[in-house]
C-alpha positions in Angstrom: 9.6 -24.6 0.9 10.0 -23.4 -2.7 9.9 -19.7 -3.1 9.5 -17.3 -6.1 10.7 -13.8 -5.4 9.5 -10.8 -7.4 10.8 -7.3 -6.7 12.0 -4.8 -9.3 14.6 -3.2 -7.0 17.7 -5.2 -7.6 19.5 -4.5 -4.3 16.3 -5.0 -2.3 15.7 -8.3 -4.1 19.3 -9.4 -3.4 18.8 -8.6 0.2 15.6 -10.5 0.5 17.1 -13.5 -1.3 20.0 -13.5 1.1 17.5 -13.6 4.0 15.5 -16.4 2.4 18.6 -18.5 1.8 19.4 -18.2 5.5 16.2 -19.8 6.5 16.3 -23.6 7.0 14.3 -25.5 4.5 13.8 -22.6 2.1 14.9 -22.5 -1.5 14.5 -19.7 -4.0 13.5 -21.4 -7.3 13.2 -18.2 -9.3 13.3 -14.5 -9.1 12.4 -11.6 -11.3 11.8 -7.8 -11.4 8.9 -8.0 -13.8 5.3 -8.8 -13.0 4.4 -10.6 -16.2 7.5 -12.7 -16.0 6.6 -13.5 -12.4 3.3 -14.9 -13.5 5.0 -17.1 -16.2 7.6 -18.3 -13.6 4.8 -19.2 -11.1 3.1 -21.3 -13.8 6.4 -23.0 -14.7 7.8 -23.7 -11.3 4.6 -24.0 -9.2 6.3 -22.6 -6.0 4.9 -23.1 -2.6 5.0 -19.3 -2.0 5.2 -16.3 -4.3 6.7 -13.4 -2.5 5.6 -10.4 -4.5 6.3 -6.6 -4.5 2.9 -5.0 -4.5 3.9 -2.4 -7.1 6.1 -4.4 -9.4 6.3 -3.2 -13.1 4.4 -4.9 -15.9 1.7 -6.4 -13.7 1.1 -5.5 -10.1 1.4 -7.9 -7.2 -2.3 -7.7 -6.6 -3.2 -8.6 -10.2 -0.7 -11.6 -9.9 -2.3 -12.7 -6.7 -5.8 -12.7 -8.3 -4.6 -14.9 -11.2 -2.4 -17.4 -9.3 -5.2 -19.8 -8.1 -6.0 -20.6 -11.8 -2.3 -21.1 -12.8 -0.9 -22.8 -9.7 -3.6 -23.6 -7.1 -1.0 -24.8 -4.5 1.0 -21.5 -4.6 0.3 -19.1 -1.8 1.0 -15.4 -2.2 2.7 -13.1 0.2 2.7 -9.4 -0.6 5.7 -7.1 0.1 4.6 -3.5 0.6 5.6 -0.2 2.1 1.9 0.6 2.7 0.2 -0.3 6.0 -3.1 1.7 5.3 -6.6 0.2 5.1 -7.1 0.6 1.3 -3.9 -1.4 0.4 -4.3 -4.1 3.1 -8.0 -4.6 2.2 -7.3 -4.9 -1.5 -4.7 -7.5 -0.8 -7.0 -9.5 1.5 -9.7 -9.3 -1.2 -7.2 -10.6 -3.7 -6.7 -13.7 -1.6 -3.2 -13.2 -0.3 -2.0 -15.5 2.5 0.4 -12.8 3.9 1.1 -9.1 3.9 4.6 -8.1 4.9 5.8 -4.5 5.3 9.1 -3.7 3.7 10.4 -2.0 6.8 9.7 -5.0 9.0 12.4 -6.7 11.0 14.4 -9.3 9.1 13.2 -12.1 11.5 9.6 -11.4 10.5 10.2 -12.9 7.0 10.7 -16.4 8.5 7.7 -16.0 10.8 5.5 -15.0 7.8 6.7 -18.0 5.7 6.2 -20.5 8.6 2.7 -19.1 9.3 1.7 -19.3 5.6 3.1 -22.9 5.3 0.8 -23.9 8.2 -2.2 -22.6 6.3 -2.5 -19.4 8.4 -2.7 -15.8 7.3 0.2 -13.6 8.3 -0.1 -9.8 8.6 2.8 -7.6 9.8 2.1 -6.5 13.4 2.4 -2.9 12.4 -0.8 -3.2 10.4 -3.7 -1.7 12.3 -5.9 -4.3 14.0 -8.8 -2.0 13.2 -8.2 -2.6 9.5 -8.2 -6.4 9.9 -11.2 -6.4 12.2 -13.2 -4.3 9.8 -12.4 -6.6 6.9 -13.3 -9.8 8.9 -16.5 -8.1 10.0 -17.4 -7.6 6.4 -17.4 -3.8 6.9 -18.2 -1.7 3.8 -15.1 -1.8 1.7 -13.1 1.3 0.9 -14.1 2.6 -2.5 -11.2 2.1 -5.0 -11.3 3.8 -8.3 -9.6 0.8 -9.9 -12.7 -1.3 -9.1 -14.4 0.6 -11.8 -12.1 -0.9 -14.4 -11.9 -4.3 -16.1 -8.8 -6.4 -15.6 -7.5 -5.4 -19.0 -8.1 -1.7 -18.3 -6.1 -2.0 -15.0 -3.2 -3.6 -16.9 -3.2 -0.8 -19.5 -3.5 1.9 -16.8 -0.4 0.5 -15.1 1.6 0.3 -18.3 0.6 3.9 -19.2 1.7 5.0 -15.7 5.0 3.3 -16.2 5.6 5.5 -19.3 5.0 2.8 -22.0 3.9 4.0 -25.4 0.6 2.8 -27.0 2.7 0.6 -29.5 4.7 -0.9 -26.6 1.6 -1.7 -24.7 0.0 -3.4 -27.8 3.1 -5.5 -28.3 3.3 -6.5 -24.6 -0.4 -7.5 -24.5 -0.5 -9.1 -28.0 -3.3 -6.8 -29.2 -3.7 -4.1 -31.8 -2.8 -0.5 -31.2 -6.5 0.3 -31.9 -7.6 -2.0 -29.1 -5.2 -0.3 -26.7 -6.5 3.1 -27.7 -10.1 1.9 -27.2 -9.4 0.6 -23.7 -7.5 3.8 -22.8 -10.4 5.9 -23.9 -12.9 3.7 -22.0 -10.8 3.8 -18.8 -10.4 7.5 -19.0 -14.2 7.9 -19.3 -14.8 5.6 -16.4 -12.4 7.4 -14.2 -13.3 10.8 -15.5 -9.6 11.5 -16.0 -8.6 12.7 -19.5 -4.9 13.2 -19.4 -1.9 11.0 -18.8 -0.5 12.9 -15.8 -3.9 12.4 -14.1 -3.7 8.7 -14.8 -0.2 8.5 -13.4 -1.2 10.3 -10.2 -4.1 7.9 -9.7 -1.9 4.9 -10.3 0.6 6.1 -7.7 -2.2 7.0 -5.2 -3.7 3.5 -5.4 -0.4 1.7 -5.2 -0.5 0.4 -8.8 2.9 1.9 -9.4 5.6 3.2 -7.1 6.1 6.9 -6.7 9.7 6.5 -8.1 8.5 5.3 -11.5 
């Protein structure tokens, strides 16, 4: 099983890689601490599984999961997260992830998750409330997420703003003009009814778009 690993915490990533390399039949073909690079590496290596931090810088794990089917249809995504609550799990399931693994799970759970995903099953950490899963499978009314009000590009820009990037840096990263970034920023502020950067940062943290330690 060929794995791509994406987590921006170097020590955490090293620990997960060591666990992966101890599982029979598993090989790590690439690793990164940046979401945009993760997407490029997925397209290049076409791994069997992409193991993604949910709040990785550059492009969130959820945004990556949404785009993977177009870039590498055979790649399954497994989310790494510290959040077990309904909004985060439901968002991941709607993004089409094959697995949702909590970062405080037992080390043995990683192998269980990968084996389940390789069999075509969905794996969720046992600590995740069965109520959350049952509600999703029943088609219960989804939890309202402020980010759903935004376009994909606006979510990208919101994340980059929350990470402390300047307008010029964002424009260079996305390959667009400064004016385009300013327009998107103005539109997303209007849609969210938030008109200052600290407010945007608080929203990004609350919705799991960025980690609280950014």
